[in-house]
C-alpha positions as CSV (number, residue, x, y, z in Angstrom):
1,X,17.8,-75.8,40.5
2,X,19.8,-76.8,43.6
3,X,18.1,-76.7,46.6
4,X,19.9,-76.0,50.0
5,X,19.1,-79.2,52.3
6,X,18.4,-78.1,56.5
7,X,20.9,-79.5,58.5
8,X,19.4,-80.4,62.3
9,X,21.8,-80.4,65.0
10,X,22.3,-84.0,67.1
11,X,20.4,-81.4,69.3
12,X,17.6,-80.7,68.3
13,X,16.9,-84.1,66.9
14,X,16.9,-84.8,70.6
15,X,14.7,-82.4,71.8
16,X,12.4,-83.5,69.5
17,X,12.5,-86.4,70.0
18,X,12.2,-85.7,74.0
19,X,8.7,-84.1,72.9
20,X,5.3,-85.3,74.7
21,X,4.4,-85.8,72.0
22,X,6.6,-87.3,70.2
23,X,5.7,-90.7,70.7
24,X,2.2,-90.8,69.5
25,X,3.8,-88.7,66.0
26,X,5.4,-91.9,65.7
27,X,2.2,-94.0,66.7
28,X,0.1,-92.5,64.3
29,X,2.7,-92.3,61.2
30,X,3.6,-96.3,61.1
31,X,-0.5,-97.0,61.4
32,X,-1.3,-95.0,58.7
33,X,2.1,-96.4,56.6
34,X,1.2,-99.8,58.2
35,X,-2.5,-99.0,56.6
36,X,-1.8,-98.1,53.6
37,X,1.1,-100.0,53.4
38,X,-2.5,-103.2,53.4
39,X,-3.8,-102.4,50.0
40,X,-1.7,-103.9,48.2
41,X,-0.7,-107.3,48.0
42,X,1.0,-108.2,44.8
43,X,3.6,-105.1,45.6
44,X,4.7,-106.1,48.5
45,X,5.5,-110.3,47.5
46,X,7.6,-108.2,45.5
47,X,9.1,-105.3,48.0
48,X,9.2,-104.3,51.4
49,X,6.5,-101.3,51.8
50,X,10.2,-99.1,53.3
51,X,11.6,-100.1,49.4
52,X,7.9,-99.7,47.9
53,X,7.1,-96.1,49.1
54,X,10.8,-94.7,48.1
55,X,10.7,-97.0,44.3
56,X,6.9,-94.8,43.5
57,X,9.1,-91.2,45.5
58,X,12.4,-91.9,43.0
59,X,9.4,-91.9,40.0
60,X,8.2,-88.9,41.3
61,X,11.2,-87.4,42.0
62,X,13.1,-88.2,38.1
63,X,9.9,-86.7,36.8
64,X,9.7,-83.4,38.1
65,X,13.1,-83.4,38.2
66,X,12.9,-83.4,34.1
67,X,11.9,-79.8,34.5
68,X,15.1,-79.1,35.5
69,X,17.5,-78.0,32.9
70,X,19.9,-81.0,31.8
71,X,17.9,-83.3,33.1
72,X,16.1,-85.9,31.3
73,X,13.2,-87.4,33.5
74,X,11.6,-90.1,34.5
75,X,13.1,-92.6,31.6
76,X,13.2,-97.0,31.7
77,X,16.6,-96.6,32.2
78,X,16.9,-93.2,34.2
79,X,14.5,-95.5,36.7
80,X,16.5,-98.1,36.4
81,X,19.8,-96.1,37.1
82,X,18.5,-94.7,40.0
83,X,17.2,-97.8,42.1
84,X,20.6,-99.8,41.8
85,X,23.1,-96.1,42.7
86,X,20.5,-96.5,46.2
87,X,20.4,-100.7,46.9
88,X,16.9,-100.4,46.5
89,X,16.0,-102.8,43.8
90,X,17.7,-105.4,40.3
91,X,17.9,-103.1,37.0
92,X,15.2,-106.2,36.5
93,X,12.8,-106.1,39.2
94,X,12.5,-102.1,39.0
95,X,11.9,-103.1,34.9
96,X,9.0,-105.6,36.4
97,X,8.3,-102.7,38.7
98,X,7.7,-100.3,36.1
99,X,5.6,-102.9,34.4
100,X,3.7,-103.2,36.8
101,X,2.9,-99.8,37.4
102,X,2.2,-99.1,33.8
103,X,-0.3,-101.8,34.4
104,X,-1.7,-100.4,37.5
105,X,-2.5,-96.9,36.6
106,X,0.3,-94.7,37.8
107,X,2.2,-94.8,35.5
108,X,1.8,-93.3,31.6
109,X,3.8,-93.1,28.7
110,X,4.1,-89.4,27.8
111,X,5.7,-88.2,24.2
112,X,9.2,-86.8,23.3
113,X,10.9,-84.4,20.7
114,X,13.3,-87.0,21.3
115,X,12.4,-90.2,19.7
116,X,14.6,-91.6,21.5
117,X,13.1,-91.8,24.7
118,X,10.7,-92.9,25.7
119,X,9.0,-90.8,28.9
120,X,6.9,-91.7,31.9
121,X,4.8,-89.8,33.9
122,X,2.5,-90.0,36.4
123,X,-0.5,-90.2,36.8
124,X,-3.5,-88.2,39.2
125,X,-3.7,-92.1,40.6
126,X,0.1,-91.7,41.9
127,X,0.2,-88.4,43.6
128,X,-2.8,-89.3,44.8
129,X,-1.2,-92.1,46.7
130,X,1.6,-90.1,47.8
131,X,-0.7,-87.2,48.5
132,X,-1.9,-89.6,51.1
133,X,0.9,-90.7,52.2
134,X,2.5,-87.6,52.9
135,X,-0.1,-86.1,54.5
136,X,-0.5,-89.1,56.5
137,X,3.2,-87.7,58.4
138,X,1.2,-84.3,57.8
139,X,-1.2,-84.9,60.1
140,X,-0.1,-87.3,62.7
141,X,2.7,-84.6,63.2
142,X,0.2,-81.9,64.0
143,X,1.2,-81.0,67.2
144,X,4.5,-81.6,67.3
145,X,6.4,-79.7,64.2
146,X,4.5,-75.5,64.4
147,X,3.9,-75.4,60.4
148,X,2.8,-78.8,60.0
149,X,-0.9,-77.5,59.5
150,X,0.0,-75.4,56.4
151,X,2.4,-79.2,54.9
152,X,-0.9,-80.9,54.8
153,X,-3.1,-78.0,53.6
154,X,-0.1,-77.2,50.8
155,X,0.4,-81.5,50.0
156,X,-3.8,-81.4,49.8
157,X,-3.9,-78.5,47.0
158,X,-0.9,-76.9,45.6
159,X,0.3,-79.2,42.5
160,X,4.1,-76.6,43.0
161,X,4.7,-77.9,46.8
162,X,4.1,-81.6,46.0
163,X,6.2,-81.0,42.8
164,X,8.8,-79.1,45.0
165,X,8.1,-81.7,48.5
166,X,8.9,-85.1,45.8
167,X,12.6,-83.2,44.8
168,X,13.7,-81.9,47.8
169,X,12.9,-85.4,49.1
170,X,14.4,-86.7,46.2
171,X,17.5,-84.8,46.5
172,X,17.4,-86.6,50.3
173,X,17.0,-89.6,49.1
174,X,20.2,-89.2,47.2
175,X,22.1,-88.5,49.3
176,X,21.6,-90.9,52.0
177,X,19.0,-90.0,54.0
178,X,17.0,-93.1,55.3
179,X,14.5,-92.6,57.8
180,X,14.7,-95.1,59.8
181,X,18.4,-95.4,60.1
182,X,16.9,-92.4,62.8
183,X,14.6,-95.1,64.6
184,X,16.9,-99.3,64.3
185,X,14.3,-100.2,66.6
186,X,11.7,-100.3,64.3
């Protein structure tokens, strides 16, 4: 399934940045990210919050993309390949993080008819972490983006939205989008 990606013009981005609520939205979003970052000292030693959020998102992306024809889903090999492609971490660090995620109850093994493939699936614990992270950002956008409240409600209650959102964000990351590229001061 290929999803068309909307493109914001530089004028639309500039207009958004000029919005009176924009500084408050950025501050709320950053405060939420910092609060989440402070919750796991072990992972903080291995990856920055940006890399950690992206790493776990890549796991969700591979998992949900696995429902598309011709896609394999979340496996250690697919995760390592994509992490290297994105410049996120080495294959060895990826493997260590996958072990930590399984030990921490964020991922679990899943049966697959193809015994050569060892699928991993996100647990509710990992999904809840992402719903919380995304929810913080949608709350921060509330005064800036007209449909942010709808997105917040959907991310909290609609598994189909979570799947579609994870895939859409994953497509953007794979295409090279990095949020901080648009905020070099951070």
